[in-house]
N, C-alpha and C positions, 0 to 999 in steps of 0.2 A: 197463830192462836187466836180463837175467837174471843171476844170481850164485849162486856156490856157496863154500862154505869147502874149502879144499885141505887134505885130511887128510895126515898124515905128513911127517916131516921133509923127505924128499928131494922130495917134491912141493911143498911149502912154498918150498922153496929154488928150485925150478924156476919156480914163479910169480912170486917175487920178481925172478929174474933175467930172466924175460920181461917183466916191467913195467918194466924199467929205463928203456925209451925213454920212458915216461911221466912220469919225474921232472920236476918243475916244476910250472907251472900250465897246465893245459889242461881245458876243460870235457869231462865225458865221463858216460857212464852204465855201469854194472859189467855185464860178462859174464863167463862161465866155465863149466868143465866140470861138469855136475849131478852132485854126489855121491850123488844118491839114484836116478838111473837109472831112472825109471817107464816103463812099457811104453806105446808110442803107443797112443792111443785109449782108454786106460784111464783112467776118472774117479778123482779124488781119493776115498780111503776116506771115507765119510760124506756124500759129495757134492756138489760142484758139478755144475749140469747142464752136459754138454758134448756136443759132436758133433765128427765127423771130416769136415774138406773134403779131398776127393780130386782130383787132377788129374794130366795127364800133360803133359809138357814135354819135347821132343827124345826122345820115344820112350821116356822112363822115368816112372815112376809115383812121385807125391810126396803126401804128406797132412800135415794140420796139425789138431791138436786145439784147439778154440775153446770159450769158455764160451757157454752157451745151448742151447736146443734146435735141432733140425735146422730151417733156415728154411723148408723146404717145409711144414712142419706149421703156419706161420702163428702160432706159440706166442709169448707174450711170457713172459721169464723175469726175475724180480726178485732180485737177489743182496743178502743183508744185509751192511750195511758197519758196522765198528768201527773208529773212529779213536782210536788210542791215542798221546796227545801224549808226546814224549820231551824233557824238560828236562835239558840238559846243561850241566856246568860244568867248566871248565878253567882253573886259576888265578884270576885275578880276573874271568872272563867267563863269564856264565851265559847261556844262551839258551833261551826258554821259549815255546813256541807258544801257551800260554794267556794270555800277557801281552800287553796292547794296543800296536800298533805305531803308525806315524805317521798311519794311518787312523782311529785311534780305536777299532779293534775288533782282536781277536786273529786270528793266522794261521787258528786251528782255526775262529773263526766266519767269517772270509772264505772260507775253504776249503768250508765248508757252503753259503754263500750263492752260491758260484760255479757256472759253467755244467757242473762236473763233477756236481753233483747238482740244480741247477735247470734250468729248460727255456728254450730259445730256438727260433725257427723257423729251421731250416737249410735254405737253397736254394742247393746246390751245381751249378755249371755249368748253371744254368736248370732244375733239377730240386729239387722241394721233398721233401726227405726226412722232412719232418715237424717238430711242435713237440716236442722231446725233450731229453735230455741230450747233452751233447757225444759221449761215447764211443758211445753208442746211435746218433746220426747217423752216426758214422764206420762202425759195423759195419753199419749199413743199407746205406751206400755200398759197403762191401766186398763185400756179398752181393747187391747190388741186382739181379743177374741173376735171382735166386730170389725175393727177397722183394717185388718190385715187384707181383707177382700173389698174394703172401700178406701183405697189409699189416698183419697182427696180430703180426708178427714184430718183437720187441724184445729187447735185452739190457740191463735197467735196474739202477741202484744204488739200494738202499733208504735211507731217512732214516738217516744215521749215527747209531749209539750212541757217545756220547763217553764213553771210559773215563777214570778218573782220572789226572791227569798222573804219569809215571813219572820219577822225578828220578835222575841218575847222575853221579858225577864221573868224568871221563875220566882214566884212569891216567896218569902221566908216562910217555912212551914210546909212548903210543897216541893222543896227542892234541896239540893246539897252537893257535896262532891265526895268521891270515894275512889279507891282503887280495886280493880279487879284483874285477875291475870296480869297484874303488875302494869297496868295502864290506868292513868287517872281518867276518870270520866265523871260527867255532870250527872246527877240524878233529878228526876221530875216525877211527881205524882201522876199515875195515869188518869185518874179523874179530873184533875186540873188540865192535864195535856188535851185530853179528848174533848173538853169544852171549847178548847181553841179550835180543835179541827172541825167540830161541827158548826161553829161559826164561819169558818173558812169555806166550807162546803157550800154555805149560802152566799157569802160575799164574793167569792170567785166564780159562781154560777157555774159550777162543775156538772157536765152532762151526766144523767143517771145511766146512761148506756157504757159509761167508761169505768176505768179503775184508777182513781186518784190514789196516789202513794205519797205519803207524808214522811219526809225522809230526815232523819237526824244523823249525827255524827257524834262519836266520843261521848254518846248519851245513853244512859239505861233508864227505863222507867220503873217506879216502885209502886207497890200497892200495899196498905196497911203497915207501911215501913219496911216491907220485904224486898230485897233487890237481888237479882236484877233481871228486868223484863226486856228481852231483845225486840219485840214488836207484838203486833196484834192485827187482827181483822175483825171488822164489825160491819153493822148494817143499820141505816137510820129509819129504815121504813120505805125509804125511796132511793137511797143510795148505798151500794156497796163500796167500802174503802179499805185501806191497808196503811199501817205504820210499820216501819221497819229502821232500825238503827245500823249505821254503817261504821264498824269500829276499824280505824286505821291501825295496823299492826306491822312495823317494820321488822318484827322479830321472826324466827324460824318456826317457834311453836305456834300451833293454831290457838286462837283465842276464841272465846264465846262472842257470837255476832260478826266474826271478822268479815270484812268487805261486804259481799252481797250474801252471807250465808242466812242472815236473817230474813233477807228479802225473799231468798228462795223458798224458805220456809213458809213465810206468809202468802206468797202468790200461789203456793200449791194449795195450801190451805182455802184461800179465796176462790181457787178454780174448782174446788171440788166441793165446796160449801159456801156459796156466795151469800146465801140469805141467813148464814149462821142459824139454821134450823134443822139440820141433819143429826138430829137425836134419834133417829128411826133406824138404830143398829142395835146389835146384841148388847145387853146390859152391861157386860165387861168391858165394852169399850165406852159406853156413855153417849160420847159424841163423835162425829166423824171428822176427825183431826188427822190428817196425813203427816203432818211433821213431829207432833209431840211423841209419838212412840219411839222415835229414833234420835231425840236430841240429846238423850243420856249415854249414847254410844260413843265410842272412840271419835276424838277431835270433834266432839258436840254434833255427831253424824255428818260432818262435812266431809267433801271429797273435792280434790283439786282438779281444776280445768284451766287451760292456758288459752287465752285469746287477746288479740292486739297487744301482744308482749307483756302481758301480765298475768300472774297466777292467782285465778279466783277460787273461792271456797263456797260450793253449793252443797246443801243438805240433802242427804237421802230422804226418801219420802215413801210411805207405804201405800199399797196398792189395794183394790176392793176386795182380793181374797182375805186380807187381814182383817176385814171387817164380816166376814162370812160369806161373800159372794162366791160363785163356783170358781174353782181353781181355773177352769177354762177361760174366766173373763179377761185374764191378764197375761201376758207374755211368760210362756214357759212356767206357768203356776207361781210366778215370782209374787212375794208378798211385800216386797220393797223394790224401787228402782234399781238399786245395786244388787239385788238378788239375795237378800237375806230371807231365810225361812224361819216363820213363827207359828205358834200356835194362834188360833183365832183370838184377836183383842189380847194378845199376851200382856203388852205393856200398857193396856188401856187406850183412851182416845185422846 
């Protein structure tokens, strides 16, 4: 879910008031007004490779900026990735994504070994999309009307560079601990957290043509006192980036943001809205967010995939026809990767 920091006292008060309905425990991803307001179709300074998908719905023209080359070129794009582990402490609780969990491996290691970066053969609704990464298979589904004849088209994530763990103590008033789905988690205010991220983007000198992923574990973010945010993606005006939490859950019941579920949500939304400015969609959608319409479905929209001896949970994502694009844009008229059929903008954006 896209996110922005609300600047100014009156705007901050408005944001807090608007979030009052979210007080308490509710799984969610963060959205908001983009404070940087980039121009549609303009790639980030320094550059991610992007193209603009255009369509007409009910006699109105719409467009959305996607990561990757124009699919008609059949070009493969590989985006460098940096994983920045975020170790957080509040009171007596510390959460560290570089420490081993119940699997005997760390969330960072399990993330790298997951279908986000590893490959599987994806056959959706009887069509083989190729042996590839999860998000690339999704994007090939989204643009199947174009890429089925341009088979070299891919949007791939490079082998991640793992940055040193970044340790922070969450200030009193910005943090806490709670239990969700019977799992004890640390909580941190999203505005405090994002301030740390924007500082790290500068001190770590992350290249603008990359995807930095700020990874937490056993942690949810909060906004206006409302919990629980599993992740967000944003844009500084020069750098697109993402946060996702990795919830380790040894139980048999799927929990919110379990293993790479939140990351699959956020990378899908980054891939189809890297500048967080794809508001040029039917008003019922509001914004072009491919994960949010499905997070309230069974198992928080997650589906199991096994790779490297571990069962991972990756979230279903909606395709372009969900936002009013022609049905022929995507594979077999699907409005989600897993084959859901919806009315246009049925669950918002």
